N, C-alpha and C positions, 0 to 999 in steps of 0.2 A: 440185444439185451446185454447189459454190463454184467461182468462177473462180480460176485459178492465175496465178502470175506467173513469168516467166523469171528464174532465179536470177542470170543475168549482167547483163541489161539492164533488168529490172523491167517489161518489156512484158507486158501482160495476155494470157493464153492462155485463150480461151473454150472451153467444153466442145465437143468434136468437132473443134477446130482441130488441124492437124498440129503436132506437137511431139515432143520426146524426153523421156521421164521416166526418171529413175534412182531406183530404190527401194533404200534403205539400211536394214538392220537388223543387230543384233548378237545373238549367242547364245553361251553358254558351251559348251565341249566338255570332256568328261572330268570334269565336276562334276555331282553329283546333289544336289538336283534341278536340272535344266537351267533356266537363266534366259534369257529372251528379251526384247529391247527391242521397242517398237512400231516399225513400219516408217514411214519418212519418205519422201515422194515429192518429188523434186527435179526441176523441169522446166526445159527449155531450148526457146526458140522456134526455128523453122527456121534463121533467120539465125545465131544464136549457136551452134547445133549444128554447122552447116557450118563456121563460123569456128573453133570449138574443134577440130574434126576435122582441119582443114587446117593448124592452127598447130603450133608446137613442143610437145614433150612437157613437161608441168608437173613441178614438183619434188614429191617425196613419193610414197611407195609407193601410198597409197590414191588420191591424185589421178591417178597414172599408170594405175592399174587402171580407174578410171572413164573416163578419157580414151580408153583402148584400146577400151572397150565402145562409147563414142560413135562412135569412128572406124569400128568394125565395122558399126554400124547405119547410119551415113551412107553408107558405101561399099557396102552391100548393095543399096540400091534408090535410084534417082535421084529418086524422088518428093519426098523431103525437100529435096534441093538445088533441085529445080524450084520448090517452095513458097517457098524462100528468095529465089530470083530473081524470082518473081512478086510478092512483097511489096515488092521493091526497084524494080520496074518503075514508071517515072513519077516517081521521086524524083530530083531534080536533084543532081548531084554536089556535095559540100561541105555539104549540108544535114543529113547524118546526124550525130547527137551522138556525142561520144567515148564509149567503152565505159563504161557505168554512170553517165553524167551526164545523160542525157536521158530523155524519155518520162514516163510517169505515175509518180508517187511510189509506191514499194513499200508494200504494206500493213504495218501495225504488226507487228513481229516477223519480217519477211522479211529474210533474209540477203542479202549481196551478194558473198560469196566462197564458193568450193567448196574449202576447205582444212581439213584435220583436224590 
Protein backbone atom coordinates (compact mmCIF):
# COMPACT_ATOMS: atom_id res chain seq x y z
CA UNK A 1 0.00 0.00 0.00
CA UNK A 2 1.34 3.43 -0.94
CA UNK A 3 1.88 6.03 1.72
CA UNK A 4 -0.48 8.98 1.52
CA UNK A 5 0.07 12.66 2.22
CA UNK A 6 -2.04 15.15 4.14
CA UNK A 7 -3.80 17.40 1.66
CA UNK A 8 -3.34 20.45 3.86
CA UNK A 9 0.27 20.23 5.11
CA UNK A 10 1.78 17.51 2.85
CA UNK A 11 2.90 15.50 5.91
CA UNK A 12 3.34 11.81 5.05
CA UNK A 13 0.66 9.50 6.48
CA UNK A 14 1.94 5.95 6.79
CA UNK A 15 -0.32 2.89 6.60
CA UNK A 16 -2.04 2.34 9.94
CA UNK A 17 -1.33 5.87 11.19
CA UNK A 18 -4.29 7.80 12.59
CA UNK A 19 -5.79 10.18 10.05
CA UNK A 20 -9.09 11.27 8.51
CA UNK A 21 -9.90 10.20 4.97
CA UNK A 22 -12.61 11.82 2.87
CA UNK A 23 -13.74 9.76 -0.10
CA UNK A 24 -15.21 11.69 -3.03
CA UNK A 25 -16.96 10.29 -6.08
CA UNK A 26 -19.70 11.44 -8.40
CA UNK A 27 -22.52 9.67 -10.19
CA UNK A 28 -25.39 10.72 -12.38
CA UNK A 29 -29.00 10.39 -11.26
CA UNK A 30 -32.02 10.16 -13.51
CA UNK A 31 -29.83 9.32 -16.50
CA UNK A 32 -29.49 5.88 -18.04
CA UNK A 33 -27.00 4.37 -18.23
CA UNK A 34 -25.77 5.67 -14.88
CA UNK A 35 -22.26 7.11 -14.99
CA UNK A 36 -19.90 6.88 -12.02
CA UNK A 37 -16.51 8.44 -11.45
CA UNK A 38 -13.72 6.66 -9.65
CA UNK A 39 -13.48 7.43 -5.94
CA UNK A 40 -10.69 9.67 -4.73
CA UNK A 41 -9.29 9.43 -1.22
CA UNK A 42 -8.33 12.74 0.40
CA UNK A 43 -6.42 12.42 3.67
CA UNK A 44 -5.77 14.75 6.58
CA UNK A 45 -3.26 14.15 9.40
CA UNK A 46 -4.58 14.41 13.00
CA UNK A 47 -3.23 17.95 13.47
CA UNK A 48 -4.89 19.28 10.32
CA UNK A 49 -8.13 17.38 11.03
CA UNK A 50 -8.45 18.97 14.46
CA UNK A 51 -7.40 22.38 13.13
CA UNK A 52 -9.96 22.21 10.32
CA UNK A 53 -12.72 21.03 12.67
CA UNK A 54 -12.08 23.84 15.14
CA UNK A 55 -11.69 26.56 12.53
CA UNK A 56 -14.30 28.69 10.80
CA UNK A 57 -16.57 27.26 8.14
CA UNK A 58 -15.09 27.38 4.63
CA UNK A 59 -16.68 29.00 1.58
CA UNK A 60 -18.56 26.86 -0.92
CA UNK A 61 -21.22 24.19 -0.53
CA UNK A 62 -18.98 21.17 -1.16
CA UNK A 63 -16.24 22.48 1.13
CA UNK A 64 -18.86 23.14 3.82
CA UNK A 65 -20.24 19.58 3.52
CA UNK A 66 -16.75 18.04 3.85
CA UNK A 67 -15.94 20.38 6.77
CA UNK A 68 -19.09 19.30 8.61
CA UNK A 69 -18.17 15.62 8.13
CA UNK A 70 -14.67 16.24 9.50
CA UNK A 71 -16.15 18.12 12.49
CA UNK A 72 -18.49 15.19 13.19
CA UNK A 73 -15.63 12.68 13.10
CA UNK A 74 -13.25 14.76 15.23
CA UNK A 75 -15.99 15.49 17.76
CA UNK A 76 -17.16 11.86 18.02
CA UNK A 77 -14.02 10.41 19.60
CA UNK A 78 -11.15 12.10 21.45
CA UNK A 79 -8.51 9.68 20.07
CA UNK A 80 -7.84 11.82 16.99
CA UNK A 81 -7.39 14.94 19.11
CA UNK A 82 -5.11 12.98 21.45
CA UNK A 83 -3.04 11.84 18.46
CA UNK A 84 -2.69 15.44 17.30
CA UNK A 85 -1.48 16.54 20.75
CA UNK A 86 0.90 13.58 21.04
CA UNK A 87 2.58 14.48 17.76
CA UNK A 88 2.98 18.07 18.95
CA UNK A 89 4.43 17.01 22.30
CA UNK A 90 8.05 18.02 22.57
CA UNK A 91 7.98 20.51 19.69
CA UNK A 92 9.04 23.93 20.88
CA UNK A 93 6.66 26.76 20.21
CA UNK A 94 7.52 28.76 17.13
CA UNK A 95 9.14 25.91 15.23
CA UNK A 96 6.00 24.75 13.41
CA UNK A 97 5.93 25.87 9.77
CA UNK A 98 3.08 27.99 8.46
CA UNK A 99 0.26 26.01 6.90
CA UNK A 100 1.37 24.38 3.67
CA UNK A 101 4.93 25.73 3.76
CA UNK A 102 6.89 23.13 5.69
CA UNK A 103 7.49 19.42 5.90
CA UNK A 104 8.25 17.05 3.11
CA UNK A 105 7.55 18.10 -0.43
CA UNK A 106 4.26 16.66 -1.68
CA UNK A 107 4.44 13.89 -4.24
CA UNK A 108 3.99 14.79 -7.88
CA UNK A 109 0.34 15.45 -8.60
CA UNK A 110 -0.62 16.07 -4.96
CA UNK A 111 -2.93 19.04 -4.47
CA UNK A 112 -2.69 21.57 -1.72
CA UNK A 113 -6.25 22.89 -1.62
CA UNK A 114 -9.61 21.31 -0.91
CA UNK A 115 -11.78 23.55 -3.05
CA UNK A 116 -14.06 22.71 -5.95
